[in-house]
N, C-alpha and C positions, 0 to 999 in steps of 0.2 A: 345396630347395625352398621359397618365400615362397606361408606359407598365405594364403588373397584369401578374402578376404571372406564368399565364395561356402560355403568351407570349412566357415566356423566357425560359419557359420550353418544345416549344413544338419542337416538334419531326420530322427532315427531312426525308421526304419520300425517302425510299432506292430505287431508278431506275435501273430497266436494259433494255438494247437494243434491242430493236424492228431491225429485219431483213424481208430482202426482197428474196426470191425466191436463188439469187443469191449471199447472204450473207451480202449485201450491207443494211447499217443503215439506218435504213426510219421514226427514232423516240424512245422515249424512256416512258417510261410503270412504275404506282407502282409496285413494285415486290410483294406487299401485295393484291394486286387485282387482276393480272397478267394472276394465275394458276387458271384452271376453266373449263367447260365441251369445251370450244372453245378456247385455249389458243393460242392465235398469239407465230407466231415462232421468239425467242428471242437468245441470245447468252450468253454461259455456259460454263463451264468449271469443268472435275472431274483430279483429282491427286490420283495415287499407291507410297504410303508411304513406303520402302523398310530401316529393318534397317542390317547391318554386316553381318549378319548370313541369310540371303536369304531370309529372313520373310515378308511378308506383312500386310499391319494393315486394317483389315477392319472393319466397323464397322457396327451396328445396330442405323438406323435413330427411332430417340425420337418419343414415343408414338404419343404423341399430334403435330407432327406435320401436316402441310395441306397437304401435297402430300407424300404420298407413306411412312404413319407411320410406325413402326414399321419393315422394309423391310430390310434385309443387303445387304451392300453394300460396294462401295471403300473406299477408304479414306478418302475422300473428295471433298465434289463438290459446286457447288458456282457460283457466277454471278460478272461481273466485271461491273464496275460503268461508266458510258459512260464519254468515255477519259482514264477510267485507262486502264495501261500497264496489258495485261493477267500474266505476272509471278508477276507482284506485287498483284493481282486479287488474288491469288492462295497463295500467302506468307501471305498477309491478313487474308484470310479465314481458311488456316491452322491456326493462333494464334489463332484465334478469336474461330474454334469449337475446337482445339485440344488443345491447350497451348501450343504447341510443333515450332518451326521454320525447315524449311526444307534448304537446304542443298543440290548440285548436280539438282539440277532443270532443267528439260529437256520437249521438247515438243516434242511426239512419235505418234500421232495421230491428227494429224493436221485438216482433215476433217470429224471428226465423226461427226452423226449427227442421229438424233433415235424421234421417237414419239410414243409417251408409258401412258396407259389410267390404274386407279385403282381409282376405285369406283365413276365415273364420271368428274371426277379430273383429266385432261391431263396437261404431259411434252412434249412442244415441243420444241426441241430445235439444233441449232450447237453449239457443244460441243468437243471442242478442250482437249485430252487428253495426262497429263503429268505426268512424273513418278521423284523419290525424293527419298532421303533418311532426314527421322527422326534424327534432331539434340537435342535430352535431352529427358527428359523422356515426355509421351504422359499425359493429363489433361484435357481428356476433357468438354467441357461444357454440360451440363445437359438435357439444354433447345435443343439443337441442335440432339445430339448423346444418344444414351440408353444406348449402349454395343461399346465398342473396343477391338479390341484381335488382338496379332499375330500369321496370320497362315504362316507353311511354302507356300511360289510361290506355287512350282511344284502339292503340293497335292491341296489347290486350285481351282490351272487352271483347271486339273483334272478333281474335283469336281464339278465346271458350266460347263464344256465341254459336261459333260457325262451326266449335269444336276441332278447331285446326290445334288449338291449343289445348293441349294435357294439362288438366291439375285436378285437384284432388275433389268428388262428388262435394260437398263442401260450398267450394270455391266458385262450383261452376253454378249454382245454384244459385250463390251471392250475387253471383255478379248479374243474375239473371236478370235477377232484384231488385238492383242496385240502379241509382237515375244515372244515366247518359253521364252526369258532371255530376259526382258526389263531393267533389272538393266545394261544390256552391248548392250544396243540396240544402232545406232546412233540418234543424235538429229537431228529431221524432220525437212524440210526446210520450214522455216515460211514463204513464200512466197504462201506455203500452202493451210493458215490458210485462213477464210474468208474475203471478201476485208474490214468487218469492226471492225476484231481484229487484223489485218495486222494495218490499222490506230492505233489504240490502242496500239501497240506498240509500234510505235514510240517513243522514248526518246529527 
């Protein structure tokens, strides 16, 4: 059989890890089709990037994104590939979305979970939360990020907590659970991660 140009350039689907209620992996699904009105529970992560002045990088999701378009949120979100260590997934996604690298990456909320809906599309994730430092300038990918800016963490946190700062559902819930000073927070125990994430974290 002759390989066609179409075969040679076929795109491999990006897979997400599906979970049961105990956080164990039960399969995979194509990310492109997993988010809908009855989105299955799956594994994700969130990251908050800080600079040396105590500012946090906040981003506005691109207007054409399928889930929560145009919503302001934390620095970066994503999904680990099957078998991919969570920290590797965070570093990969920060590079893809924000065009920078992350240093001092630490797990702070290993058990975070949420469910949110907008215009009939549901997010349903076990979503461990990390903090880190941006190493170098940020160059957001416009396919993912509509806007990005640095904001003083204390003012951002206060606005999120009192409701005056509009952000995504997950960001609001995460900020409420994060310590007042995430940069100085102790690293959480990886044993508190969902089992599927602990397996992915083994090197």
